[in-house]
Phi, psi and omega in degrees: 000126180288136178274134180279140179284149181285146177260129181240101175235156179243116184251132178304130180305321184299316182291323177295316177300315179300317179296319175295322178294321175297317179294322179295319177296320178293318178298315182294319180292316177300318184288324179292328180263003182300317182294319180292320179293321178294319178299317177298317179292324177297318180293319177298319181293319178293322175297319179293322178299319179293319178297323180297315178299318178294319178295318182294319181295313183297334179252017184297333178298336178271005185294143176234160174052055181286131182229139178232155175212113182262130177251104183291332185294334177229013178054050177240148176239125179258125177246129181233133180204165180246141172233125175279130183242158174266149181299134177093349178269342181269136183300137183281136179288135178291137183256150176286131177257022182214162175255129180284126181253119176291147185300323177290323174298318179296313180297317184294314181297316182297319179297315183293318181291321180295318175299315180295322178295316177301315184290321177291332179286340181273346184281152175263355181290142183273339181232159179259134178287162182299320180296319181292319183296318178299326182289328183249004185295333179298338183262351180267000000 
């Protein structure tokens, strides 16, 4: 296995601060809009579940391996069956186009980015060392 050579670059502190401030703004905006995006996805998912039910009823004649379970204690009947489908005939499940950020992850990331910005604003150095950059690169 070949050993990678170390990269030694000098990045202007001003550019790193600007990048961190942009990352912080993006993090805050993503977290602020997360509930609205989650609600929109939930509505799409519920509509998809309804569409799946309608699709299954329309294709019940193709059902195989029919299983039923009657629960007398609450008078419910569970019907389970398999339908072999051709690719592209089954309604597509809505996908999340966003990443869910847990509140503790949000607080931790926000704190680390804010601390890095404060520290970099206090320095008189014109460039950021590679080790410092490596410590904050995950946020840029």
